[in-house]
C-alpha positions, 0 to 999 in steps of 0.5 A: 500500500502506497502512503497516498492509499493509506491516507484514504484506509481505516487505520492511522497507525498500524503496529504489527509484532513489535518488540521492545526491550530495556536491558533484561526488560521486555516492555512489548513482546509481538504487540498489534494493535491498530489506531482508525482514522478519526476515533478516540481509541485509549491504551490502558494498563497499569503503571509500568506496562510500557502505555507513554513508552508506546506513544514515544515508539509512535512517534519515533522517539525510540526505535523497535528491537523488531516489528513494524510500526506503521503511522500515515502509511509511512514505517516510522524507524526507516524514516530519515530525520528530516521525513520524522521531523515533517511527519511530527507536524502532522501530529499533537502532543499533550504531554503528560504535566501539560511542559508550557515554557514557564517565562513565556505567556499563554499567548506565545505558548501556543505561537510556539509551533506555529512560528516554529513550522511555518512563516506566517506573518504575525498577524494570521497567527495571531488570528490562529493562537485566538482561535485555538485558545477562543476552542479552549475556553482561555482566550481571554487568558491569553497574557497569564503566565504559566504560573498563575494558572491552575492545574486545569487551566493549564492543561487547556493551554497545553491543548491549545498548543497540541492542536496549532497545527492543526494536526491529523493525529493527537496524543494524549499522554495521562491527562487526566492525572492531577485534576480536579474533578470540574477540570477532568470533566472539561477535558474529557469533553474537550477531548471528544469535541475537538476529535469530532469537530477537527476530524481528528484520530485521538490517542489515548493512555491512561489508567483512569477508567470512568474518564477512559470509557467516557469519551473513547470509541474504543480500548486497547488492555496491554500486560506484560508486553500483549494485548489483554484486550480490547473492545468499546467501553461496553465490552471491556465491561462485560468482560470476563477477562479476570484479569480485565474485572480486575482492572476495569472495577479496580479490586486489589486482588486478583490475578495481578497480586497485591504483594511484589514476589518475595521470600517466606515470610517468616523465614525471611523474619528469622533471618532463614533468607536474606533480606 
């Protein structure tokens, strides 16, 4: 399939047989994931399962040991630096902590990617920045500094910056972490509204089950380097797997043990085995 043909296919991202290790630890082991065009897809799993690493693989920040990662019909691992840079202009990224430039105003933060990637006149940049801030409800905060913003406002400014270049794909890395319930509800709504109104493909990495279920069209659950479940929120809710039930319900006991592997408790207390 050519790149042009892929632009009209159902999937924006196709990952097949992905293997990736850090030292002796296998992060992904023959992982297969497809991200459909125009949908909100969530990637969930317990902490430490490589969710954020998977975003880094999709964006070419790290390369797989084996397998293939196709984004818009292009093999990310085979792109030159210039080609990868060009592909990233089609991507928006909402970092977990917002990652705003603390010495720049809200306006300058949103304007930054436009100035970096284009040579548009300042008058047009101003229109774009105000339009993006209006979309997240913060046009009135354009002159404020990041230190003056609440956590929810900072996340919304970061979202305005992520959509400044009208990307085709937007990646959300734990977008709900640290937000109060009202701010969380605003971000959930914005993800859905922006995805549908701008024709985006949204990929969310999160372990916040309720929020993900409220906004996603489909979800992948990953553990031990593999996909353990996939489906719509309704399908996952009725999945009979003990692991899926434990994760979706937030149960303390289940296939994921409460205790980290350890020697016999009595023997260790008596000093019969090393600590």
